[in-house]
C-alpha positions in Angstrom: -0.1 -0.1 -0.2 1.5 3.4 -0.8 1.4 6.0 1.4 -0.5 9.5 0.1 2.1 12.3 0.7 1.1 16.1 0.7 2.4 17.8 -2.6 6.1 19.3 -2.5 6.3 22.5 -4.6 9.8 24.3 -5.4 10.1 27.9 -5.9 12.8 29.6 -8.0 14.7 30.6 -4.2 14.4 27.0 -3.1 14.1 24.7 -6.1 13.1 20.8 -5.3 15.5 18.3 -5.0 13.9 14.9 -6.1 15.2 11.7 -5.6 14.0 8.3 -6.9 15.3 5.1 -7.2 14.7 1.7 -9.3 16.1 -1.6 -8.5 19.6 -0.8 -10.2 19.8 2.8 -10.3 19.3 6.1 -8.3 18.3 9.3 -9.9 18.5 12.8 -8.2 17.2 16.5 -10.2 17.1 19.6 -9.0 13.6 21.5 -10.3 12.1 24.8 -10.3 8.5 24.1 -10.1 7.7 27.8 -11.0 9.8 27.6 -14.6 8.6 23.7 -15.1 12.5 23.0 -15.5 14.8 20.7 -14.5 18.1 22.7 -13.5 20.5 19.7 -12.4 20.0 16.1 -13.2 22.2 13.2 -12.4 22.1 9.5 -12.3 24.2 6.5 -10.9 24.5 5.6 -14.7 27.0 8.3 -14.9 29.3 7.3 -12.1 32.3 5.2 -13.0 31.5 2.0 -11.1 27.8 2.4 -11.8 26.2 0.1 -9.1 23.7 2.0 -7.1 24.6 1.0 -3.4 24.7 3.4 -0.5 28.2 4.2 -1.3 27.6 5.3 -4.4 24.5 7.1 -3.4 26.3 9.5 -1.3 28.6 10.2 -4.1 25.5 10.9 -6.0 24.3 13.5 -3.4 27.9 15.1 -3.3 27.9 15.5 -7.3 24.3 17.0 -7.2 25.3 19.3 -4.6 28.4 20.5 -6.5 26.3 21.0 -9.9 23.7 23.0 -7.6 26.1 24.8 -5.7 27.7 26.0 -9.4 24.3 27.1 -10.5 24.0 29.5 -7.1 21.5 27.2 -5.4 22.3 26.8 -1.7 18.7 25.7 -0.2 16.4 23.2 -1.6 13.3 21.2 -0.7 13.8 17.6 -0.5 11.4 15.3 -2.4 11.8 11.6 -1.9 8.6 10.7 -3.5 7.1 7.6 -2.4 10.4 6.2 -1.1 11.1 5.8 2.3 13.8 8.0 3.7 16.2 4.9 4.4 19.2 3.2 2.8 20.0 4.8 -0.7 17.6 7.9 -0.5 19.0 8.8 2.7 22.7 8.4 1.4 21.7 10.9 -1.3 20.3 13.4 1.2 23.5 13.0 3.6 25.9 13.3 0.8 24.1 16.4 -0.4 24.3 17.9 2.8 27.9 17.1 3.2 28.7 19.4 0.2 26.6 22.4 1.4 23.1 22.1 0.2 20.6 23.0 2.9 17.1 21.2 3.3 
């Protein structure tokens, strides 16, 4: 059974960091909902070792934070979709926080 989650919106000042996962990969995007535009997007497919485990998910979070900070984005709203905050999703969030993104 899926939980119903209140809709999360990102603004130009605080865009939305969307993290989703599949069986083999993890995806992260920074989206400005006012412009309906993806500002930064990265996935575990772009990593050298490619496997989406907790260690690589942390690296993915660090890379998305670096790219967002290059664009001048320091504060985001975290959107985990219907995934629980555990494992790879938590690792992406922790990696992004370590590199300076504020949730």
